[in-house]
C-alpha positions in Angstrom: 80.4 -58.9 56.5 77.4 -61.2 56.5 74.2 -61.5 58.5 74.0 -63.0 61.9 72.7 -66.6 61.9 69.4 -65.4 63.3 69.0 -62.7 60.6 70.1 -65.2 57.9 67.4 -67.6 59.0 64.8 -64.8 59.0 65.9 -63.7 55.5 65.6 -67.2 54.2 62.2 -67.7 55.8 60.9 -64.6 53.9 61.3 -66.4 50.6 60.6 -70.0 51.7 57.5 -71.8 50.5 55.9 -75.1 51.1 56.3 -77.9 48.5 53.5 -78.3 46.0 51.5 -81.5 46.3 53.5 -83.1 43.4 56.9 -82.1 44.9 58.9 -84.1 47.4 60.8 -82.5 50.3 64.4 -83.6 50.7 66.2 -83.5 54.0 68.0 -80.3 54.8 66.4 -78.7 51.6 63.8 -76.0 51.2 61.8 -74.4 48.4 62.3 -70.7 47.8 60.0 -68.7 45.7 59.7 -65.1 44.5 58.4 -63.3 41.5 61.9 -62.3 40.5 63.6 -65.7 40.9 60.9 -68.2 40.3 60.8 -71.3 42.4 63.8 -73.5 43.4 64.6 -76.4 45.7 67.8 -75.4 47.5 70.1 -76.9 50.2 69.9 -75.1 53.5 73.6 -76.0 54.2 74.5 -73.9 51.1 72.2 -70.9 51.5 72.7 -70.1 55.2 76.5 -69.9 55.0 76.1 -67.7 51.9 74.1 -65.2 54.0 76.4 -65.3 57.0 79.7 -65.2 55.0 78.9 -63.8 51.5 82.5 -63.3 50.4 83.2 -67.0 51.0 80.1 -68.1 49.0 79.8 -65.5 46.3 78.6 -68.0 43.6 75.9 -69.4 45.9 74.8 -66.0 46.9 74.5 -64.7 43.4 73.1 -67.8 41.8 70.6 -68.9 44.5 69.6 -66.0 46.6 70.0 -62.5 45.2 67.5 -63.1 42.4 64.9 -63.6 45.1 65.9 -60.7 47.3 66.5 -57.9 44.7 63.8 -56.3 42.6 64.9 -55.1 39.1 63.1 -51.9 38.3 63.8 -51.2 34.6 61.1 -49.7 32.4 59.2 -52.9 31.6 59.5 -54.2 35.1 57.9 -51.1 36.5 55.0 -51.4 34.1 54.5 -55.0 34.9 54.1 -54.2 38.6 50.8 -52.4 37.9 49.4 -54.8 35.2 46.5 -57.0 36.0 47.9 -60.0 38.0 46.7 -63.5 39.0 45.4 -63.5 42.5 47.0 -66.8 43.3 46.1 -69.1 46.1 45.0 -67.0 49.1 46.1 -69.8 51.4 49.8 -69.5 50.3 52.3 -66.7 50.4 51.7 -64.1 47.7 54.3 -63.8 44.9 52.8 -61.0 42.8 52.9 -57.4 43.9 49.1 -57.0 43.9 48.7 -60.3 45.8 51.0 -59.0 48.5 49.1 -55.7 48.7 45.8 -57.5 48.7 46.8 -59.5 51.8 48.6 -56.7 53.7 46.4 -53.7 54.8 49.4 -51.7 56.0 51.2 -51.9 52.6 48.0 -51.1 50.8 47.4 -48.0 52.9 51.0 -46.8 52.4 50.6 -47.2 48.6 47.2 -45.4 48.8 48.8 -42.5 50.7 51.6 -42.1 48.2 49.3 -42.3 45.2 46.9 -39.8 46.7 49.7 -37.3 47.5 50.9 -37.6 43.8 47.5 -37.7 42.0 44.6 -36.8 44.4 43.2 -40.3 43.6 43.1 -43.3 45.8 44.8 -46.6 45.0 42.4 -49.5 45.5 42.6 -53.2 44.4 39.8 -54.5 42.2 39.2 -58.3 42.9 35.9 -58.4 40.9 37.3 -60.4 38.0 37.6 -63.7 39.9 41.2 -65.0 40.0 42.7 -61.7 38.9 43.6 -58.5 40.7 43.7 -55.0 39.1 44.6 -51.5 40.2 41.9 -48.9 40.1 41.9 -45.2 41.1 39.0 -43.9 43.1 37.8 -40.4 44.0 37.4 -41.6 47.6 39.1 -44.2 49.8 37.2 -47.4 50.5 35.1 -47.2 53.7 36.7 -50.4 55.0 38.5 -53.5 53.9 35.1 -55.3 53.2 34.2 -52.7 50.6 37.5 -52.8 48.9 38.5 -56.5 49.0 35.2 -58.3 48.8 33.3 -59.8 45.8 30.0 -59.5 47.7 27.2 -57.6 45.8 27.6 -54.8 48.3 31.2 -54.1 47.3 30.6 -54.3 43.5 29.0 -50.7 43.2 32.2 -49.3 44.8 34.3 -51.0 42.1 32.0 -49.9 39.3 32.2 -46.2 40.3 36.0 -46.2 39.8 37.3 -44.8 36.6 38.9 -47.5 34.4 
Protein backbone atom coordinates (compact mmCIF):
# COMPACT_ATOMS: atom_id res chain seq x y z
CA UNK A 1 0.00 0.00 0.00
CA UNK A 2 1.40 3.35 -0.97
CA UNK A 3 0.91 6.91 0.17
CA UNK A 4 -2.02 9.05 -0.82
CA UNK A 5 -1.20 11.54 -3.61
CA UNK A 6 -1.22 14.37 -1.03
CA UNK A 7 1.15 12.52 1.33
CA UNK A 8 3.39 11.54 -1.61
CA UNK A 9 3.69 15.21 -2.63
CA UNK A 10 4.46 16.18 0.97
CA UNK A 11 7.12 13.46 1.25
CA UNK A 12 8.74 14.58 -1.99
CA UNK A 13 8.70 18.22 -0.90
CA UNK A 14 10.64 17.27 2.26
CA UNK A 15 13.70 16.36 0.15
CA UNK A 16 13.23 18.78 -2.76
CA UNK A 17 15.71 21.61 -3.20
CA UNK A 18 16.16 24.50 -5.62
CA UNK A 19 18.59 24.21 -8.51
CA UNK A 20 22.02 25.70 -7.94
CA UNK A 21 22.88 28.74 -10.08
CA UNK A 22 24.82 26.57 -12.57
CA UNK A 23 22.04 23.96 -12.91
CA UNK A 24 19.14 24.04 -15.34
CA UNK A 25 15.62 23.05 -14.40
CA UNK A 26 13.92 20.65 -16.80
CA UNK A 27 10.13 20.50 -17.13
CA UNK A 28 8.47 18.01 -14.78
CA UNK A 29 11.79 17.39 -12.98
CA UNK A 30 12.96 18.38 -9.52
CA UNK A 31 16.17 18.27 -7.54
CA UNK A 32 16.18 16.12 -4.42
CA UNK A 33 18.87 16.34 -1.81
CA UNK A 34 19.73 14.78 1.50
CA UNK A 35 22.87 13.91 3.40
CA UNK A 36 22.23 10.22 2.89
CA UNK A 37 21.56 10.32 -0.86
CA UNK A 38 23.42 13.33 -2.14
CA UNK A 39 21.78 15.46 -4.81
CA UNK A 40 19.91 14.27 -7.90
CA UNK A 41 17.70 15.60 -10.68
CA UNK A 42 14.68 13.30 -10.92
CA UNK A 43 11.48 13.12 -12.94
CA UNK A 44 8.33 13.82 -10.92
CA UNK A 45 6.37 11.41 -13.15
CA UNK A 46 8.68 8.63 -11.88
CA UNK A 47 8.90 9.54 -8.20
CA UNK A 48 5.26 10.26 -7.34
CA UNK A 49 3.94 6.91 -8.67
CA UNK A 50 6.71 5.11 -6.74
CA UNK A 51 5.38 6.66 -3.54
CA UNK A 52 1.71 5.98 -4.27
CA UNK A 53 2.26 2.45 -5.65
CA UNK A 54 5.62 1.18 -4.33
CA UNK A 55 5.16 -2.45 -5.40
CA UNK A 56 4.67 -1.39 -9.01
CA UNK A 57 7.78 0.83 -8.98
CA UNK A 58 10.19 -1.00 -6.70
CA UNK A 59 13.32 -0.10 -8.70
CA UNK A 60 12.45 3.60 -8.77
CA UNK A 61 11.59 3.58 -5.08
CA UNK A 62 14.84 1.88 -4.08
CA UNK A 63 17.10 3.68 -6.53
CA UNK A 64 15.80 7.22 -6.31
CA UNK A 65 13.94 7.72 -3.07
CA UNK A 66 14.81 5.44 -0.19
CA UNK A 67 18.39 6.64 0.03
CA UNK A 68 17.00 10.12 0.82
CA UNK A 69 14.38 8.96 3.31
CA UNK A 70 16.25 6.32 5.35
CA UNK A 71 19.08 7.11 7.76
CA UNK A 72 21.69 4.36 8.11
CA UNK A 73 22.93 4.24 11.71
CA UNK A 74 25.89 1.89 11.79
CA UNK A 75 28.86 2.67 14.05
CA UNK A 76 30.66 5.12 11.78
CA UNK A 77 27.42 6.86 10.74
CA UNK A 78 26.51 7.52 14.37
CA UNK A 79 29.90 9.08 15.07
CA UNK A 80 29.65 11.21 11.94
CA UNK A 81 26.37 12.71 13.20
CA UNK A 82 28.21 14.41 16.07
CA UNK A 83 31.36 15.46 14.22
CA UNK A 84 32.00 19.09 13.38
CA UNK A 85 29.98 19.89 10.26
CA UNK A 86 29.82 22.64 7.67
CA UNK A 87 27.10 25.15 8.51
CA UNK A 88 26.05 25.43 4.88
CA UNK A 89 24.04 28.24 3.34
CA UNK A 90 21.55 29.48 5.94
CA UNK A 91 19.24 30.61 3.13
CA UNK A 92 18.83 27.03 1.86
CA UNK A 93 17.48 23.88 3.46
CA UNK A 94 19.95 22.23 5.81
CA UNK A 95 21.41 18.88 4.83
CA UNK A 96 23.72 18.12 7.78
CA UNK A 97 22.29 17.08 11.16
CA UNK A 98 23.76 20.04 13.07
CA UNK A 99 22.53 22.46 10.41
CA UNK A 100 19.01 21.11 10.82
CA UNK A 101 19.27 21.48 14.61
CA UNK A 102 20.77 24.97 14.29
CA UNK A 103 17.71 26.11 12.33
CA UNK A 104 15.06 24.29 14.39
CA UNK A 105 14.62 25.34 18.02
CA UNK A 106 12.14 22.55 18.79
CA UNK A 107 14.54 19.83 17.59
CA UNK A 108 17.45 21.43 19.48
CA UNK A 109 15.43 21.53 22.70
CA UNK A 110 14.39 17.89 22.33
CA UNK A 111 18.02 16.79 21.83
CA UNK A 112 19.04 19.01 24.78
CA UNK A 113 16.42 17.32 27.00
CA UNK A 114 17.53 13.81 26.00
CA UNK A 115 21.24 14.57 26.50
CA UNK A 116 20.56 16.23 29.85
CA UNK A 117 18.56 13.22 31.08
CA UNK A 118 21.41 10.91 30.09
CA UNK A 119 24.40 12.99 31.20
CA UNK A 120 23.30 16.02 33.30
CA UNK A 121 24.95 18.24 30.65
CA UNK A 122 23.20 20.41 28.11
CA UNK A 123 23.56 19.98 24.35
CA UNK A 124 24.38 23.27 22.67
CA UNK A 125 25.55 24.17 19.18
CA UNK A 126 28.79 26.11 18.86
CA UNK A 127 28.80 28.37 15.75
CA UNK A 128 31.92 30.36 16.73
CA UNK A 129 34.20 28.79 14.09
CA UNK A 130 32.60 30.60 11.16
CA UNK A 131 31.21 28.23 8.58
CA UNK A 132 31.32 25.22 10.91
CA UNK A 133 28.99 23.90 13.62
CA UNK A 134 30.18 21.87 16.61
CA UNK A 135 28.48 20.17 19.53
CA UNK A 136 29.40 21.31 23.02
CA UNK A 137 28.14 20.26 26.44
CA UNK A 138 27.38 22.92 29.00
CA UNK A 139 26.68 22.85 32.74
CA UNK A 140 23.66 25.12 32.10
CA UNK A 141 21.29 25.63 29.19
CA UNK A 142 21.66 28.79 27.12
CA UNK A 143 19.58 31.69 28.40
CA UNK A 144 18.01 32.15 24.97
CA UNK A 145 18.61 31.49 21.27
CA UNK A 146 20.68 34.65 20.97
CA UNK A 147 23.20 33.38 23.51
CA UNK A 148 23.46 29.95 21.91
CA UNK A 149 23.35 30.66 18.19
CA UNK A 150 25.02 34.03 17.75
CA UNK A 151 28.58 35.01 16.97
CA UNK A 152 28.14 38.38 18.65
CA UNK A 153 30.78 39.19 21.30
CA UNK A 154 28.11 38.79 24.01
CA UNK A 155 27.62 35.11 23.09
CA UNK A 156 31.29 34.13 22.88
CA UNK A 157 31.83 33.93 26.68
CA UNK A 158 29.03 31.34 26.90
CA UNK A 159 30.79 29.25 24.23
CA UNK A 160 34.20 29.58 25.93
CA UNK A 161 32.84 28.37 29.29
CA UNK A 162 31.79 25.04 27.82
CA UNK A 163 34.05 22.04 28.30
CA UNK A 164 35.72 20.98 25.04
